[in-house]
N, C-alpha and C positions, 0 to 999 in steps of 0.2 A: 468370357468377359475378364479383362485384366483387372487385378486388384487395384484399389485406390486408397491412398493413405494421406493423412494430413499431419504435418509436424507443428507442434507448439512448444515454445521454450519461454520460460519466465526467469528473469533475473531478480532475485529477492534480496532482502537485507542480509541474511546469513547463509543463503544457499541459492543455487540455480537448479532448475529442474526442467526436463524436457520429456515429452511424450510423443510417441508415434501412434496415431489412432486410425483404425479402420473406418473410412469415411462414412459408410452407409449403416454401420451398426453402432458406432461409438465405442467399440471395444478397444482397450489399450493393448497394443501388441508389443510395445517395448517402452521402458521408461528409465531414466537415469537422473541422478541428482548429485551435486557437488557442493560441499560446504565451504564457506569462506568466512573471513572475519572483517570487521570494520577497522578503519584507521581513525584514531581520535588524537591527533597531534597536540591539540590544545583544548582546554575546557570549552564546550559548546561547539566544537568542530567535529563533524562526522563525515568521513570520506571513503570512497572506493577507488581502487586501481582499475580504470576502465579497460586497459589492454589485458591485464592478467585475469581480472575477475569477470568482467562482462564478456569481452570477446573471447578470451582464452577458454572460459567455461562453456560458452556457446559452441565453440568448435569441438571441444571434448564431448559435449552432449550429442551433437549431431553425429559424430563418428561412432559413438558408442551405441546409440539406439539403432542406427542403420545396421551396424554389425550384429547386434543382439537379435534384431528382428530377422536378419538374413534375407533382406529384400534388395531388389534393384532400385537405386535412387530414382530411376525414371518413373517409378510408380508413385512417388510423392508428388501430389497434385499442387500443394501450396504450403507456404510457411507463414506462421504467425508468431510474433514476438511481443511479450509484455515485459515491463520492468518496474522497479521501484520508482516512485515519483511522488511529488515533483522533485527533480534534482537538476543540477546544472553542470554541463561539461563543455568548456570552450575547446574547439578543434580548429585546425588550420584548413587550408584549401583541400588538402589531400585526406582530411578526416583524421589526422593524427592528434591525439589529445595534447593539450598544452599545459595541463596540470591534472591533479587528481579530481575526480568528480565530487562535487559538493552535494550531499544528500538532502533528503526532504526535511520535514519539520523538526526532526530530532537535531538537525544542525541549526544552531541559534545564533550564528556569528553576525547576522545582518540586522540586529535590533536597531542600531543607530541609523542604518540606511532606510529602514522602515519609517522612522521618525522624519528623516530628511525628505522622503518622497511624500509623506503626508503633509508636511509643511509646504512643499513646493506645489503640489497638485490639489491639496484639500482632501480631507478624509471623505467627505460626502461625495465629491466628484469621483474619487476612486471607486467608491461603492456603486455609483450610478453606472459606470462603464464595466466594472469588473464583477458586479453582482456579489461582491464579498469585500471584507476589509482585509488589509494587509496583515500577514502573520508570518511566522517562521517557515510556513509552507509555501509562501509566495516566491516565485523565481526572480521577479523583477529586482527586488532588493539584493538578492545574491549576485546578480549580474553587476549591480552598482558596487557591491563590495569588491568584486574583482577589478572593476574599473578604478576604484579608489586605492586599493591596497596592492594590486598587482598590475599596474598600467602596461607593463611590457607584454603580459599575457593578453590583456584586453586588446591591445593594438594588433596582435598577431591573429586574433580570433576571426575566422571566416564565418563560423556558425556557433551558436550556443544551443547545444543539443541536450536531450535527456537520455535516459538509459536505453529504452527501446529504439529511439530514433538513431542512436549511435550504432546499434546493431544493424538496423535497416540500412544505414549509410554504408557500413562495412560490407553488407551483402550486395547492395545494388548501386552504390555510388550516388544515391539521391538523398537529399536532406528533406525529410518528410516527417510531419508530426500530425497526429490525429486531433480533431476538434476538442475532444475531452481533455487531453493532456494540455493543449494550448490554453485552456481556461486557468490553469495553475500558474501561468506566466504573468499574473497580475503585477502591475497595472498596464501591461503591454497590449492586452487584448480587449477589444470591445466584444463582450460575450454575446450580446443580443445580435449584433451585426455579423459575428463570426469573422472578424477581420482584425489584423494587427493595426494598432492605432498609430496614425501619423503624428509627427511632432514630438516624438520621444527620443530623437537622435542625440540631442545634447544632454538630456537628463539621464537616459539609461543606455539605449543602443539603437542604431538604425534598423529599420524593418528588414533590410537586405541581409542582415546577419541572423535572421530567424528563419526556421524551416518553412517550407510550403505546407499549408494545412490541407488535410484530407479526412474523409470518414475512416473509421478504424478498419473496416473490412475492404476498403478500396485497395487496388493493387498499387504499390509504391514503386515497383520496378521488378527486375528479375535478377537472379543470382548471376554475378559476373564470373568470368573465367577464373580470375584470381581467387574470388571467394569460393568457387567450386573446388579448386585445388586444396584450399585450406580445410574446408568443412566436409567434403565428400558429397555434397549436394550436387545435383545435375545442373550444369550451366543452363540458364534460361528458366529455371523453376520460379514461378510467381511468388512474390513476397508482398504481404499486405502491410499497411501503415502500422498496424498494431495499436497498443494502448497501454495505459498504466496497469500494474498488477491487480489493483483492487477492482477495476472495471472488468478485466478478463475473468477475475474470480467471480464477479457477479453473474456473468454469462454462464460460467460453469455451474453455478448454483441454480440456474433456471430463472433468473430475473428476466421476465418477458413482458409482463402486463403492468400497466400503471397501478401503483400501490404496492407492487412487489418490492421487498427490501432485502438486500444481502447484508448479513452481519458476519464479517470476516474476522476470525481470531487467528492472527499470525503473530509475527514479532511485534507488530502494532495492531491496532483495531481500526478497521474502516467499515463504515456502513454507507450503503448507497440505496436511496429510494428513487425508483423511476417515477417521474411525474409527467403530466401532460402539458405543463407550462413552466416557463422559467420563473422561479419563485425565490427571489433574493430575500435573505433574512439576516438579522444582526449577528447570529451566532453560528451559522452553518454556511457551507459553500453551495451556491447554485451554479450548475454547469450545464453545458450542452452534453447530451448523451452520445451514444455510439452511432446513431442513425438519424436522419432528418426527422423533425417534428417530435422529438423526444428529449427529455431533460432529466436532470438528476438533482436531488438534494443530498449532499455528502457531508460527512463528519467523521470523527474518530478519535481514538486515544493514541498517544505517542508510544506508550509502552504497555504491552500485554504479554505475549509470549516471551519477550525479552526479559520480563521480570522473572519468569521461571528459569530462563537461561542464566540470569545473574545469580539466582539462588543456587542453582546447580554448581556454578563455577566458584562462587565465593563462600557459600555456607555449607556445601555438601561435597567438596571435591574428594575428600578422603574416603567417604562412604561410597561414592560412585566408583572410585578406583578399586576399593576393596572388594566390591561385588562384581567387578569386571564389566560394569555397565558402560555402554557407549551410545552416543546419538540418541535415537528415539527411545531405546531401552532404558536409558538413564532417566528420562522423563516419566516413563511408566513406573519405574521404581519410586520416584519422588511423589507420584500421584497418590500413593498409599498414605502419605502424610496427611492428606486432606481428611481421611477417615479417622485419623488418630487425634483430631482436635474437634471439639463440638462447634456447631454453628455459632458464629459470633467470636470465635477464637479466644474465648475466655476474656472478653472485654478489650481485645487488641484491635485497633483500627489502623489501616495503612492508607496514606495518600500515594497513589501510584505514579506520581509525576517525576519519574527518574530522569527524564530528558525533556522537561517542560511539558506543556499540555496543549493539545489542539483544541477541539471543540468541547463544550461551548464557551471556553474561557479565553482561547487565544493568548496563552501566557507562557512565553519561552523561559521565563525566570522561575516558574513553578518547580518545586523540588519534592522529592519523596520524603515521607515521614512515617515512622512507626510510633504510634501514640497509644499510651496506656501500658507500657511495659512494666512488668513486675518480676520478681524472682520466681514466681510460679510458672511463668510462661516457658513453653518448650519450643524446640525447633519446628515441631508440627504446627504449633499455634502461629509462628511467624509465617509458615508456608500457607496455611489456611487464610490468614489475614491478607496476604498478598493476593491470593486468588479471589477473595471476597472483594477486594478493592476494585477489581475489574467490574464486578457486578454493580458496585456503587457508581463507578464511572459511566457504565452503560445507562443506569437509571437517570443519572444527571443529564445525559444527552437526550434520553427519551422524554424527560420532563421538559427540556428546552424545546424540543420539536413540537410537543403538544401545545406549549405556550405560543408557538408561532402558527398554530393551526395546521400543522403537518402531521398526518396520521397514516402510518403504514398499515396495510391490510394483511400482508403475509410476510413474515420474517423467515428468511432462509439462512441457516447457520452453516458456515463452511470454514475451512482452515485447519491447521494442525491442532488447535485447541479443542476442537469438537471431539477428538479421540478420547478426551477425558470427559465422559458423560456425567460424572459426579460434579465436575466443575460447571458444565453447562446447566445442570439442574440448579446449582447454587446461583448462577447468574440469572436464570429464569425466576427463581424465588425472590431474589433481591430486587430485580428490575420489573417484576410482575409482567413478563412477556412470554408468549408462546413462540416456539421456534421449531421449524421443520429442518431435518438434517438429510441432505441428499446421500444416496448410496455411494455415488462416485465422489471421492474426496481427493482427486488428483490435484485440483486447484487451478490456478491461473493458466498453467500450460494447456490444460484441457479446453478452457475457454479460448485460448489463442488458436488452437487447432480448429475449433468450430468456426471462429471468425474467418480463418483462412478458407474454410469450406464455403462460406458466403461469398468471399472475394472471387473464388474461381467458378462460382455458379452451381455448386453442388446443392447448396441450400438457398432459399429465397430470402430469408431474414432470420432474426434472432428467435422468433417464436418456435422455429423448428428444433431448437435445442432440447425441447421436450421429447424429441425422439431419442435423445441420449440419456436424459436425466430421470432418475426414479428416486422417490423419497422413502426412507426406511425407518425413520424415528421422529416422533413428535414429542417435544419437551414442553410440559405444561406446568405453570407455577403452582406451588402448594400454598393456598391462602394463609394457613397458619404460619408457615415459614416467612411469607411476605410480611405478615403483621409483626413477627419477631424482629425482622431486619429493619423495619421502618424507623424506629427510634435511633438505631445505629447509623442509618443513612442521614438522619438529621444532624448527628454529631459530625459525620464525615463532611457534610456541606459547611457546617459552622467552623470546622477545624481549618479548612482552607481559607475561609473568609477572615479568620483571626490571625493567620500566619502569612498571608500572601505578601504583605509589605516587608516582613522580615526575609522572606525568600528573595525578594528583589534586592535587598541590601546585601544579602549573602552572595548572590550571584554576581553583583557588581564588584565584590572584592576579589573574585576569581576570574574576571575577564582578562 
């Protein structure tokens, strides 16, 4: 029997990662990751170089994992790709990028375009079709921004793609986007009908400039000869439509049943609750899921792991350099600071809105705050307060979901943040939630590989991911700690309420 492998690659905010997985066992036989940076040319603008970062790193990962595994590419049965989203990349007929890619909700440049679309279409009408309100995570306003500010780019654009659809195009020559990702192109999609909305030509963009929609695990095409020469993949290898990183991560965590909820701690936070119906709410996103007759309630925080990266780079660079720490080891060293400060960080509270905030606030003008600083506070207190702020943000979201009548039954925690178990316990205590941690923490790329397995017929559906996933840790909240954090959470909530108007004024001064 010939060996069978599945390739999964994820393009993330700060790194890209790929895995080659033995199809029938779920064992990772090779993996490779590449770090990259963001471009922030102006306040509120966050971009990636699609050729160098997205495609360049995809090519590097393909060649590296194939070489390290020492396999013949003919044994790779399928390829799955995920990427950061929602983001916008205009490309020409040949798929060549016409500008840098505009990233997801951390890019807040299109605030005025949101207001313009709400005025033109009506806020309630947008919600009726999109199952969500417009925010900095919506791609429609960002396309309008390109139309208004870069008309020459807009005029040349054949398609407006996102990260994984760009990679799929480079591999296959086909412009395809999965239904889940398409939901983020509000207000261009009728979510319930799963169709691009007609009548948006003059206001935003013609539907002919948007990709064909497909289910995530459906075959989008096969590797072309040109892509084969670049990547080392065999010409003709099937490529699925793929999805956004958070959805692939949910699959890798084992989200299979209604009521399962993935809680992803990466550069940002995303949570996805699988539901049996489309459930639009005022504070979260309701989307079509990865297969027919399944849906999702989605939310998240803009900055989570990026807070620790900011602390590492801005407040601890000399210490990190002195200890010779790099990459993951640097974070391991900094994690000890959490234990050097008591719970509550000696009365220091942080608002973690360093790049605006997603749910449940939808506030692109929200800003980070350190509140309560005194001369007694240490760097460890600052670090603990940063980590605790994530717990407060998660609790804010969980309270919002419960108020909407949405109740997760099983929370599965995944992402780079779960390596810090003390942080996960802190979040559990603050938010009063139980979390299961899967043994396999490869992340979105692992989910991509499994989805490719569905696409080529190795698996019948997402429930079979349980053949790959095992759980090794259960995090349970400490009632005494939860009670201690509750009054601090009240201050956290009130602090934003009292300063949000000032945040808006400050943001306006720096646009």
